[in-house]
Residue frames relative to the residue before (quaternion, step in Angstrom):
aa qw qx qy qz dx dy dz
M 1.0000 0.0000 0.0000 0.0000 0.00 0.00 0.00
M 0.6732 0.4918 -0.2781 0.4771 3.55 0.92 -1.08
A 0.6187 0.5576 -0.3161 0.4543 3.56 1.09 -0.81
R 0.6544 0.5085 -0.3055 0.4689 3.57 0.99 -0.86
R 0.6595 0.5197 -0.3097 0.4461 3.54 0.92 -0.85
R 0.6430 0.5220 -0.3138 0.4643 3.51 1.06 -0.89
C 0.6401 0.5405 -0.3068 0.4516 3.49 1.06 -0.88
R 0.6395 0.5129 -0.3178 0.4765 3.60 0.99 -0.87
L 0.6497 0.5300 -0.3010 0.4543 3.55 0.87 -1.04
T 0.6716 0.4874 -0.3134 0.4618 3.56 0.88 -0.89
L 0.6309 0.5400 -0.3299 0.4489 3.54 1.02 -0.80
V 0.6618 0.4972 -0.3156 0.4640 3.65 0.94 -0.87
V 0.6559 0.5124 -0.3181 0.4538 3.56 0.94 -0.86
M 0.6374 0.5152 -0.3326 0.4665 3.57 1.03 -0.81
V 0.6366 0.5325 -0.3121 0.4624 3.60 0.93 -0.92
L 0.6667 0.4878 -0.3124 0.4689 3.63 0.86 -0.93
L 0.6489 0.5283 -0.3134 0.4490 3.61 0.96 -0.83
L 0.6751 0.4903 -0.2799 0.4749 3.47 0.96 -0.95
L 0.6173 0.5427 -0.3383 0.4581 3.56 1.02 -0.74
G 0.6294 0.5361 -0.3206 0.4623 3.55 1.00 -0.91
A 0.6905 0.4808 -0.2877 0.4574 3.56 0.96 -0.92
C 0.7292 0.4248 -0.2305 0.4844 3.55 1.12 -0.63
A 0.4067 0.7603 -0.4466 0.2388 3.58 1.24 0.04
R 0.6318 0.5500 -0.3740 0.3981 3.56 0.99 -0.51
P 0.5558 -0.6119 0.4324 0.3602 3.60 -0.88 0.61
Q 0.3506 -0.7692 0.5086 0.1638 3.59 -0.92 0.89
G 0.5270 0.6382 -0.4242 0.3674 3.61 1.17 -0.24
K 0.5725 -0.5790 0.4607 0.3533 3.50 -1.35 0.46
P 0.4848 -0.6624 0.4700 0.3245 3.55 -0.93 0.77
Q 0.5708 -0.5742 0.4427 0.3853 3.58 -1.13 0.55
P 0.4918 -0.6574 0.4717 0.3217 3.59 -0.97 0.85
V 0.2918 -0.7340 0.5887 0.1719 3.53 -1.10 0.82
L 0.2100 -0.7990 0.5548 0.0985 3.56 -0.47 1.23
E 0.4999 -0.6700 0.4716 0.2807 3.52 -0.99 1.03
T 0.7865 0.0944 -0.0484 0.6084 3.57 1.03 -0.70
P 0.5771 -0.6013 0.3945 0.3870 3.64 -0.93 0.69
L 0.3449 -0.7256 0.5605 0.2009 3.55 -1.08 0.81
V 0.0787 0.8286 -0.5345 0.1470 3.55 -0.31 1.30
W 0.1848 -0.7353 0.6397 0.1262 3.54 -1.38 0.41
P 0.5110 -0.2564 -0.8087 0.1387 1.62 -1.68 1.78
P 0.5934 -0.5685 0.4036 0.4023 3.69 -1.10 0.40
P 0.6448 -0.4943 0.4111 0.4134 3.56 -1.25 0.46
P 0.5562 -0.0968 -0.8176 -0.1131 1.54 -2.29 1.09
A 0.4072 0.7081 -0.4829 0.3157 3.64 1.25 0.01
P 0.5439 -0.5934 0.4657 0.3678 3.63 -1.14 0.59
P 0.4697 -0.6909 0.4715 0.2824 3.59 -0.88 1.00
R 0.1478 -0.7702 0.6161 0.0730 3.54 -1.20 0.74
V 0.7884 0.1376 -0.1030 0.5907 3.61 1.05 -0.50
R 0.0816 -0.8100 0.5800 0.0304 3.63 -0.88 0.93
F 0.3896 -0.6893 0.5493 0.2672 3.55 -0.99 0.80
L 0.2533 -0.7696 0.5757 0.1097 3.59 -1.04 0.92
Q 0.7530 -0.2849 0.2590 0.5336 3.61 0.57 -1.09
S 0.2094 -0.7126 0.6400 0.1970 3.56 -1.40 -0.07
F 0.0448 -0.7986 0.5976 0.0564 3.51 -1.27 0.41
S 0.1524 -0.7789 0.6048 0.0659 3.54 -1.20 0.73
R 0.7885 0.2027 -0.0674 0.5768 3.56 1.17 -0.67
P 0.6470 -0.5151 0.3683 0.4248 3.60 -1.22 0.41
E 0.6033 0.5843 -0.3579 0.4081 3.60 1.07 -0.73
D 0.6186 0.5674 -0.3420 0.4224 3.59 1.08 -0.72
L 0.7119 0.3961 -0.2290 0.5327 3.61 1.33 -0.45
G 0.5977 -0.5883 0.3534 0.4144 3.56 1.25 0.29
I 0.5164 0.6202 -0.4183 0.4167 3.63 1.23 0.31
S 0.1588 -0.7905 0.5875 0.0688 3.57 -0.60 1.17
K 0.5945 -0.5527 0.4440 0.3795 3.51 -1.30 0.37
G 0.4646 -0.6717 0.5026 0.2834 3.54 -1.05 0.80
F 0.6927 -0.4907 0.3256 0.4163 3.56 -1.29 0.42
W 0.7550 0.4028 -0.2538 0.4509 3.62 0.70 -0.99
Q 0.5468 0.5661 -0.4091 0.4617 3.58 1.22 -0.30
R 0.6730 0.4815 -0.2999 0.4747 3.60 0.99 -0.84
V 0.5977 0.5398 -0.3623 0.4692 3.58 1.09 -0.66
G 0.6687 0.5199 -0.2916 0.4444 3.52 0.82 -0.96
E 0.6763 0.4894 -0.3050 0.4584 3.52 0.95 -0.87
L 0.6513 0.5225 -0.3162 0.4504 3.57 1.06 -0.73
L 0.7229 0.4264 -0.2240 0.4953 3.56 1.04 -0.84
G 0.8174 0.2583 -0.1295 0.4983 3.60 0.97 -0.76
G 0.6653 -0.4766 0.3252 0.4738 3.62 1.16 0.10
S 0.5278 -0.6554 0.4510 0.2974 3.51 -1.15 0.75
S 0.0173 -0.7706 0.6357 0.0409 3.48 -1.17 0.65
T 0.2414 -0.8394 0.4752 0.1065 3.43 0.20 1.39
A 0.2597 -0.7632 0.5745 0.1415 3.55 -0.74 1.03
R 0.2791 0.7294 -0.5676 0.2607 3.57 -0.52 1.26
L 0.5565 -0.5565 0.5015 0.3593 3.53 -1.37 0.31
I 0.1780 -0.7961 0.5709 0.0925 3.56 -0.98 0.89
R 0.7697 -0.1243 0.0993 0.6183 3.57 0.96 -1.01
P 0.0411 -0.8418 0.5382 0.0119 3.50 0.49 1.20
M 0.1711 -0.8131 0.5550 0.0394 3.55 -0.94 1.06
A 0.7990 0.0252 -0.0082 0.6008 3.62 1.05 -0.57
V 0.0939 -0.7709 0.6296 0.0227 3.56 -1.26 0.59
V 0.0111 0.7518 -0.6592 -0.0136 3.50 -1.26 0.63
A 0.2284 -0.7592 0.5941 0.1360 3.59 -1.18 0.57
A 0.1159 -0.7653 0.6329 0.0168 3.55 -0.66 1.25
G 0.7657 -0.2295 0.0972 0.5929 3.59 0.22 1.32
D 0.8020 -0.2273 0.2108 0.5106 3.53 -0.66 -1.15
V 0.5821 0.5168 -0.3866 0.4946 3.62 1.22 0.50
L 0.1701 -0.7861 0.5929 0.0394 3.58 -0.74 1.14
Y 0.1075 -0.7613 0.6382 0.0405 3.53 -1.05 0.92
V 0.0395 -0.7788 0.6261 -0.0055 3.58 -1.00 0.95
A 0.3056 -0.7410 0.5804 0.1437 3.53 -0.79 1.16
D 0.0412 0.8397 -0.5311 0.1051 3.59 -0.62 1.14
P 0.2636 -0.7913 0.5272 0.1624 3.61 -0.15 1.27
G 0.5990 0.6057 -0.3393 0.3990 3.53 1.17 -0.66
A 0.7305 0.3621 -0.1900 0.5469 3.51 1.25 -0.68
N 0.3856 -0.7468 0.4563 0.2924 3.60 1.34 0.04
G 0.7425 0.3419 -0.2135 0.5350 3.61 0.93 0.73
V 0.4565 -0.6187 0.5652 0.2991 3.49 -1.44 -0.21
H 0.3166 -0.7332 0.5809 0.1574 3.55 -0.79 1.16
R 0.0665 -0.7759 0.6254 0.0491 3.53 -1.06 0.83
F 0.0757 -0.8000 0.5950 0.0164 3.60 -0.64 1.11
D 0.1149 -0.8014 0.5846 0.0532 3.61 -0.41 1.20
L 0.2861 -0.8178 0.4830 0.1266 3.57 -0.28 1.31
V 0.6481 0.4986 -0.3257 0.4747 3.57 1.23 -0.39
Q 0.7348 0.3919 -0.2005 0.5160 3.54 0.85 -1.10
K 0.3278 -0.7623 0.4960 0.2560 3.58 1.18 -0.23
R 0.4879 0.6565 -0.4050 0.4086 3.55 0.96 0.90
Y 0.1383 -0.7730 0.6150 0.0715 3.51 -1.20 0.74
D 0.0137 -0.7775 0.6287 -0.0127 3.56 -1.03 0.82
L 0.2176 -0.7000 0.6567 0.1774 3.49 -1.33 0.52
I 0.2085 -0.8242 0.5235 0.0565 3.50 -0.38 1.38
R 0.0095 0.7788 -0.6247 0.0561 3.53 -0.94 1.07
R 0.6770 -0.4585 0.3544 0.4537 3.59 -1.18 -0.28
K 0.7540 -0.3872 0.2886 0.4452 3.52 -1.39 0.15
G 0.8092 0.2142 -0.1809 0.5164 3.59 -0.96 0.97
G 0.5896 -0.6229 0.3612 0.3660 3.51 1.18 0.34
R 0.3675 0.7239 -0.5001 0.3014 3.54 1.32 0.36
P 0.5130 -0.6989 0.4107 0.2822 3.61 -0.94 0.90
L 0.3713 -0.6337 0.6189 0.2786 3.46 -1.36 0.29
P 0.3274 -0.8026 0.4502 0.2145 3.60 -0.15 1.19
S 0.8290 0.0207 0.0412 0.5574 3.63 0.81 -0.79
P 0.0796 0.7846 -0.6078 0.0929 3.62 0.32 1.24
V 0.0479 0.8525 -0.5147 0.0774 3.59 -0.30 1.20
G 0.7809 0.2675 -0.1623 0.5406 3.61 1.17 -0.25
L 0.0400 -0.7988 0.5986 0.0449 3.65 -1.07 0.68
A 0.0423 -0.7828 0.6193 0.0448 3.49 -1.24 0.53
L 0.3445 -0.7364 0.5535 0.1808 3.53 -1.00 0.85
G 0.2019 -0.8006 0.5628 0.0383 3.53 -0.90 1.13
A 0.7272 -0.4013 0.3027 0.4673 3.52 -1.25 -0.29
E 0.8507 0.1571 -0.1079 0.4899 3.63 -1.17 0.61
G 0.7301 -0.4962 0.2434 0.4019 3.54 0.92 0.87
E 0.4769 0.6525 -0.4786 0.3431 3.68 1.11 0.11
V 0.1615 -0.7626 0.6218 0.0756 3.53 -1.21 0.64
L 0.2113 -0.7488 0.6176 0.1153 3.50 -1.11 0.92
V 0.2211 -0.7607 0.6056 0.0752 3.54 -1.23 0.75
A 0.1907 -0.7466 0.6246 0.1268 3.42 -1.09 0.85
D 0.0855 -0.7827 0.6151 0.0409 3.59 -0.66 1.07
S 0.3333 -0.8037 0.4557 0.1880 3.57 -0.46 1.24
L 0.6613 0.5058 -0.3097 0.4593 3.60 1.12 -0.55
L 0.6841 0.4373 -0.2897 0.5068 3.57 1.08 -0.77
A 0.2685 -0.7694 0.5205 0.2550 3.60 1.28 -0.43
Q 0.5458 0.5817 -0.3975 0.4535 3.55 0.98 0.94
I 0.2866 -0.6766 0.6444 0.2118 3.41 -1.56 0.36
L 0.0582 -0.8209 0.5680 0.0112 3.59 -0.71 0.93
R 0.3434 -0.7482 0.5470 0.1517 3.51 -1.21 0.71
I 0.1360 -0.7377 0.6555 0.0874 3.53 -1.13 0.89
A 0.2454 -0.7625 0.5812 0.1432 3.59 -0.61 1.13
P 0.6177 -0.5534 0.3882 0.4018 3.60 -1.04 0.57
G 0.8388 0.2293 -0.1745 0.4620 3.51 -0.99 0.90
T 0.6180 0.5388 -0.3510 0.4522 3.61 1.25 -0.21
R 0.3650 -0.7378 0.5340 0.1929 3.58 -1.25 0.40
E 0.6776 0.4356 -0.3109 0.5044 3.62 1.19 0.40
A 0.3445 -0.6950 0.6063 0.1750 3.46 -1.28 0.74
V 0.1296 -0.8325 0.5384 0.0159 3.61 -0.39 1.19
P 0.4493 -0.7084 0.4666 0.2804 3.67 -0.65 1.02
L 0.3788 -0.6927 0.5650 0.2395 3.47 -1.17 0.72
S 0.3648 -0.6961 0.5625 0.2568 3.66 -1.07 0.52
L 0.0041 -0.8190 0.5723 -0.0415 3.50 -0.32 1.31
E 0.5498 -0.6561 0.4043 0.3222 3.53 -1.01 0.87
A 0.7647 0.2963 -0.1516 0.5517 3.62 1.00 -0.84
G 0.4843 -0.6740 0.4873 0.2717 3.50 -1.11 0.79
L 0.2954 -0.7485 0.5730 0.1552 3.48 -1.30 0.49
K 0.3696 -0.7446 0.5087 0.2238 3.52 -0.98 0.72
Q 0.7760 -0.1670 0.1372 0.5926 3.61 0.74 -0.97
P 0.0547 -0.8207 0.5687 0.0010 3.57 0.21 1.23
T 0.0702 -0.8284 0.5556 -0.0106 3.56 -0.80 1.06
A 0.8069 0.0796 -0.0273 0.5847 3.59 1.12 -0.46
L 0.0223 -0.8075 0.5893 -0.0129 3.58 -1.21 0.50
A 0.1175 -0.7623 0.6321 0.0751 3.49 -1.33 0.42
L 0.2736 -0.7517 0.5871 0.1237 3.53 -1.02 0.90
D 0.0940 -0.7581 0.6442 0.0394 3.57 -1.03 0.91
P 0.2215 -0.8384 0.4844 0.1156 3.58 0.23 1.29
P 0.6609 0.5173 -0.3553 0.4115 3.66 0.81 -0.87
H 0.7543 0.3390 -0.1974 0.5264 3.60 1.04 -0.65
E 0.3467 -0.7777 0.4529 0.2645 3.57 1.46 0.07
R 0.4573 0.6499 -0.4719 0.3819 3.52 0.80 1.12
L 0.1831 -0.7426 0.6351 0.1082 3.52 -1.26 0.63
Y 0.1839 -0.7819 0.5918 0.0674 3.53 -0.76 1.11
V 0.0213 -0.8152 0.5787 0.0061 3.68 -0.61 1.00
V 0.2849 -0.7244 0.6044 0.1697 3.56 -0.85 1.06
D 0.1024 -0.7795 0.6177 0.0172 3.58 -0.59 1.27
T 0.3059 -0.8086 0.4805 0.1473 3.52 0.04 1.45
G 0.6939 0.4923 -0.2972 0.4334 3.57 0.79 -0.95
A 0.7276 0.4129 -0.2489 0.4881 3.56 1.09 -0.57
H 0.3491 -0.7811 0.4468 0.2613 3.60 1.37 -0.14
Q 0.6581 0.4432 -0.3265 0.5137 3.51 1.02 0.92
V 0.3770 -0.6714 0.5777 0.2709 3.48 -1.37 0.10
K 0.2003 -0.7576 0.6126 0.1032 3.57 -0.96 0.98
V 0.1802 -0.7796 0.5950 0.0762 3.58 -1.00 0.90
F 0.1024 -0.8120 0.5745 -0.0047 3.55 -0.76 1.12
A 0.4242 -0.6527 0.5578 0.2879 3.55 -1.26 0.54
R 0.7448 -0.4254 0.2981 0.4189 3.49 -1.32 0.16
D 0.6817 0.4796 -0.2659 0.4843 3.63 1.10 -0.81
G 0.6026 -0.6005 0.3504 0.3918 3.62 1.21 -0.07
S 0.5030 0.6534 -0.4240 0.3745 3.48 1.34 -0.06
L 0.4976 -0.6639 0.4920 0.2637 3.56 -1.13 0.70
L 0.2418 -0.7921 0.5434 0.1375 3.54 -0.63 1.17
F 0.7458 -0.2765 0.2031 0.5711 3.53 0.87 -0.91
T 0.2719 -0.7213 0.6017 0.2090 3.63 -1.30 0.13
F 0.0242 -0.7788 0.6200 0.0918 3.53 -1.21 0.21
G 0.6960 0.4385 -0.3584 0.4415 3.55 -1.12 0.72
R 0.0671 0.7364 -0.6727 0.0271 3.43 -1.38 0.51
R 0.6602 -0.5350 0.3354 0.4067 3.55 -1.21 0.32
G 0.4093 0.6993 -0.4947 0.3143 3.59 -0.85 1.01
R 0.4732 -0.6748 0.4923 0.2799 3.50 -1.30 -0.03
G 0.5660 0.6326 -0.3877 0.3594 3.55 1.19 -0.14
E 0.7213 -0.4008 0.3110 0.4716 3.59 -1.27 -0.04
G 0.8192 0.1960 -0.1677 0.5123 3.58 -0.86 1.02
E 0.6218 0.4934 -0.3574 0.4920 3.61 1.24 0.12
F 0.2572 -0.7931 0.5423 0.1039 3.55 -1.16 0.59
N 0.0907 -0.7315 0.6678 0.1029 3.46 -1.41 0.39
Y 0.7896 -0.2589 0.0589 0.5532 3.49 0.06 1.52
P 0.0557 -0.7712 0.6313 -0.0597 3.60 0.16 1.37
V 0.1163 -0.8486 0.5154 0.0254 3.59 -1.02 0.81
A 0.8036 0.1503 -0.0532 0.5734 3.52 1.20 -0.38
I 0.0740 -0.7744 0.6281 0.0163 3.64 -1.20 0.63
W 0.0097 0.7658 -0.6421 0.0339 3.49 -1.31 0.68
Q 0.2053 -0.7533 0.6114 0.1288 3.62 -0.91 0.92
D 0.3091 -0.7679 0.5414 0.1474 3.53 -0.68 1.18
R 0.6920 -0.4967 0.3127 0.4203 3.64 -1.30 0.13
S 0.6706 0.4478 -0.3372 0.4859 3.55 1.14 -0.10
E 0.5359 -0.6874 0.3395 0.3536 3.51 1.44 0.44
H 0.4201 0.6462 -0.5105 0.3813 3.54 1.12 0.63
L 0.3165 -0.7396 0.5625 0.1909 3.53 -1.20 0.60
L 0.1517 -0.7697 0.6170 0.0631 3.53 -0.90 1.07
I 0.0414 -0.8293 0.5565 -0.0291 3.50 -0.66 1.16
T 0.3561 -0.7301 0.5468 0.2029 3.61 -0.84 1.03
D 0.1493 -0.7836 0.6027 0.0232 3.51 -0.42 1.37
A 0.2501 -0.8830 0.3580 0.1721 3.54 0.58 1.32
L 0.7964 0.2946 -0.1638 0.5022 3.60 0.71 -1.07
N 0.5661 0.4590 -0.4460 0.5196 3.49 1.22 0.55
F 0.3502 -0.7943 0.4372 0.2352 3.55 1.38 0.03
R 0.6039 0.5338 -0.3420 0.4832 3.50 0.89 1.07
I 0.3144 -0.6570 0.6345 0.2588 3.56 -1.40 0.13
Q 0.1467 -0.7821 0.6024 0.0625 3.45 -0.97 1.04
I 0.2118 -0.7964 0.5577 0.0999 3.61 -0.99 0.70
F 0.0438 -0.7971 0.6015 -0.0289 3.52 -0.90 0.98
D 0.3986 -0.6430 0.5386 0.3708 3.56 -1.24 0.09
G 0.7623 -0.4216 0.2433 0.4265 3.56 -1.28 0.09
E 0.6418 0.5122 -0.3068 0.4813 3.57 1.25 -0.38
G 0.5675 -0.6125 0.3876 0.3905 3.62 1.19 -0.10
D 0.4763 0.6624 -0.4482 0.3653 3.60 1.24 0.20
F 0.4853 -0.6911 0.4664 0.2634 3.55 -0.89 1.01
W 0.1545 -0.7939 0.5855 0.0554 3.56 -1.12 0.98
G 0.8072 -0.2120 0.1871 0.5182 3.52 0.94 -0.75
T 0.1116 -0.7957 0.5886 0.0896 3.56 -1.24 0.07
F 0.0232 0.7768 -0.6290 -0.0181 3.62 -1.19 0.37
G 0.6029 0.5646 -0.4256 0.3696 3.52 -1.26 0.50
R 0.0751 0.7740 -0.6280 0.0302 3.56 -1.28 0.50
L 0.5898 -0.5563 0.4347 0.3919 3.55 -1.27 0.30
G 0.3833 0.7068 -0.5283 0.2729 3.61 -0.95 0.92
D 0.4030 -0.7264 0.5060 0.2322 3.57 -1.18 0.10
A 0.5042 0.5983 -0.4522 0.4282 3.60 1.23 0.52
S 0.6865 -0.4602 0.3570 0.4354 3.52 -1.34 0.32
G 0.7775 0.2902 -0.2391 0.5041 3.56 -0.86 1.01
D 0.5981 0.5209 -0.3612 0.4903 3.59 1.25 -0.20
F 0.3412 -0.7393 0.5419 0.2085 3.58 -1.28 0.28
S 0.1720 -0.7650 0.6079 0.1251 3.63 -1.15 0.53
R 0.7644 -0.1465 0.0887 0.6216 3.57 0.95 -0.86
P 0.1023 -0.8343 0.5405 0.0370 3.55 0.40 1.33
K 0.1069 -0.7922 0.5990 0.0468 3.56 -1.10 0.75
G 0.8570 0.0515 -0.0243 0.5121 3.57 -0.51 -1.17
V 0.0735 -0.7817 0.6171 0.0531 3.53 -1.24 0.58
A 0.0590 0.7772 -0.6209 0.0835 3.63 -1.11 0.74
T 0.2482 -0.7359 0.6069 0.1690 3.51 -1.37 0.17
D 0.3284 -0.7340 0.5534 0.2174 3.56 -1.24 0.53
S 0.7591 -0.4146 0.2372 0.4423 3.63 -1.21 -0.02
F 0.6534 0.5021 -0.3115 0.4732 3.56 1.27 -0.34
G 0.5506 -0.6140 0.3905 0.4092 3.58 1.26 -0.19
H 0.4110 0.6952 -0.4923 0.3247 3.57 1.24 0.10
I 0.2861 -0.7589 0.5679 0.1404 3.58 -1.07 0.82
Y 0.1538 -0.7923 0.5893 0.0360 3.54 -0.76 1.18
V 0.0554 -0.7958 0.6028 -0.0168 3.52 -0.91 1.01
V 0.2652 -0.7449 0.5921 0.1557 3.57 -0.79 1.05
D 0.1254 -0.7737 0.6193 0.0459 3.49 -0.94 1.09
S 0.3575 -0.7887 0.4498 0.2188 3.51 -0.27 1.24
L 0.7226 0.4554 -0.2532 0.4543 3.61 0.85 -0.88
F 0.6399 0.4862 -0.3164 0.5040 3.56 1.26 -0.43
H 0.2778 -0.7723 0.5139 0.2495 3.61 1.35 -0.39
A 0.6537 0.4903 -0.3123 0.4845 3.59 0.92 0.83
V 0.3551 -0.6770 0.5950 0.2480 3.50 -1.41 0.13
Q 0.1416 -0.7980 0.5804 0.0793 3.59 -0.71 0.97
I 0.2283 -0.7696 0.5904 0.0833 3.59 -1.03 0.91
F 0.0782 -0.7750 0.6270 -0.0074 3.53 -1.04 1.10
N 0.4735 -0.6305 0.5181 0.3314 3.47 -1.34 0.24
R 0.7482 -0.4162 0.2632 0.4446 3.56 -1.24 0.05
Q 0.6767 0.4671 -0.2886 0.4905 3.58 1.21 -0.49
G 0.5616 -0.6250 0.3800 0.3868 3.64 1.25 0.11
E 0.4863 0.6507 -0.4502 0.3707 3.60 1.19 0.35
F 0.5110 -0.6826 0.4445 0.2744 3.56 -0.91 1.12
L 0.1863 -0.7852 0.5874 0.0611 3.55 -1.00 1.02
L 0.8044 -0.1442 0.2330 0.5271 3.53 0.60 -1.16
S 0.0587 -0.7706 0.6230 0.1212 3.57 -1.20 0.32
F 0.1005 -0.7807 0.6103 0.0895 3.53 -1.16 0.46
G 0.6831 0.4527 -0.3704 0.4374 3.50 -1.17 0.77
S 0.0445 0.7516 -0.6581 0.0049 3.58 -1.25 0.42
Q 0.6635 -0.5231 0.3446 0.4091 3.63 -1.21 0.20
G 0.4536 0.6493 -0.5130 0.3309 3.53 -0.91 0.98
R 0.5142 -0.6447 0.4958 0.2723 3.50 -1.43 -0.05
G 0.5513 0.6142 -0.4182 0.3793 3.63 1.19 -0.18
P 0.7270 -0.3713 0.3450 0.4633 3.54 -1.45 -0.12
G 0.8204 0.2088 -0.1687 0.5049 3.56 -0.92 0.99
E 0.6398 0.4692 -0.3389 0.5056 3.60 1.24 0.04
F 0.2408 -0.7992 0.5439 0.0868 3.56 -1.11 0.75
W 0.1005 -0.7396 0.6529 0.1292 3.56 -1.34 0.28
L 0.8111 -0.2313 0.0626 0.5336 3.62 -0.21 1.33
P 0.0172 0.8229 -0.5643 0.0645 3.58 0.53 1.19
T 0.2532 -0.7924 0.5435 0.1117 3.59 -1.13 0.58
G 0.8567 0.1098 -0.0343 0.5028 3.57 -0.09 -1.33
I 0.1090 -0.7587 0.6385 0.0691 3.47 -1.40 0.38
F 0.0498 -0.7637 0.6435 0.0116 3.56 -1.21 0.75
I 0.0830 -0.8001 0.5932 0.0345 3.56 -1.05 0.76
D 0.2765 -0.7967 0.5128 0.1608 3.58 -0.46 1.14
R 0.7163 -0.4752 0.3145 0.4026 3.64 -1.31 0.03
D 0.6166 0.5010 -0.3262 0.5122 3.57 1.37 -0.17
D 0.4787 -0.6745 0.4312 0.3605 3.62 1.29 -0.01
T 0.3404 0.6734 -0.5404 0.3724 3.56 1.14 0.75
I 0.1950 -0.8006 0.5648 0.0448 3.59 -0.78 1.13
Y 0.0847 -0.7645 0.6385 0.0278 3.61 -0.73 1.11
V 0.0682 -0.7853 0.6153 -0.0105 3.55 -1.00 1.02
A 0.3229 -0.7293 0.5715 0.1931 3.57 -0.82 1.04
D 0.1522 -0.8010 0.5783 0.0294 3.46 -0.35 1.41
S 0.2635 -0.8780 0.3584 0.1766 3.50 0.63 1.29
H 0.8033 0.3005 -0.1713 0.4848 3.59 0.54 -1.18
N 0.5904 0.4780 -0.4088 0.5059 3.63 1.23 0.23
Q 0.3864 -0.7762 0.4337 0.2451 3.60 1.34 0.15
R 0.6402 0.4626 -0.3462 0.5063 3.51 0.86 1.00
V 0.3343 -0.6554 0.6205 0.2714 3.41 -1.50 0.03
Q 0.1938 -0.7750 0.5897 0.1189 3.61 -0.84 0.84
V 0.1805 -0.7935 0.5762 0.0762 3.57 -0.94 0.82
F 0.0811 -0.7818 0.6162 -0.0499 3.50 -1.01 1.12
R 0.1514 -0.7696 0.5984 0.1632 3.58 -1.29 0.01
Y 0.3970 -0.6988 0.5427 0.2439 3.51 -1.00 0.83
V 0.0577 -0.8377 0.5425 -0.0249 3.65 -0.52 1.13
G 0.5566 0.6359 -0.3784 0.3776 3.57 1.17 0.02
G 0.6146 -0.5437 0.4045 0.4037 3.56 -1.18 -0.13
K 0.8013 -0.2911 0.2257 0.4714 3.47 -1.41 -0.33
E 0.8096 0.1131 -0.0300 0.5751 3.61 0.86 -0.87
């Protein structure tokens, strides 16, 4: 009996000593740039500035908790990091990143200094979380393309709970929430259309079908609702952005296949800032292109690479009300953060 107690005491002491040795964050420090990284480069006035990138909680100043480190020591390490980030949203000081490579959604709470990997009930994985949308009061919705489901993450919870929707989905990849009108817009890529649901899950209407005409789609993959309540939809294999009102009525389009500035090769995420500029992530250009409200090309930032401000097959984008820009840099396994610092044009 005494031998067992001594053994347990020894184990506890060893764990505490090891925890003390491991207390320092293991993530790489953020690079310190000698001069600010901006676009366009000097001597032109800067319009977009690089802020930082992150792959792990430690990159954001979030250290592992005591019991998390105990569990890793006794049960094996489970490194928390981005593997294949596809979408990102910022709910104030809480960041969510959808990651099919990790089979879940990463949550980084910058105030509470807490990290969670959110999955389904019982820890069951999310096989393909590829789209995120920010709702009222900090809730986040997730589109899982393999489950063909939309799931809800309530603030502070650690589970994604499926929504009960009246109409089935084929391959949901993106979504937008309109809290004032209590509507949920879901891009169903496999069906080449957008389905619109009410708060109770009932289907209100759909718009779009496969084709190349106005209001038709060829594998749509992203959606964003701007401050004037227009919907911008990335019509990927028609190589364009289409614009609709909240009722699904067509308003306009811009973009074409090509390799010149303002053309598209593999358009992905789309978002707008407070000035109404339209940002489009082009995965094969490894860049983000910026257009005005009329669809005229203004500026691009990024190029292929692994350094700050460089991308490798980027996908999703989110812009908050302070014009902070978050880009899911998928194959670099990170999210890069920028800010728009220029004027209206």
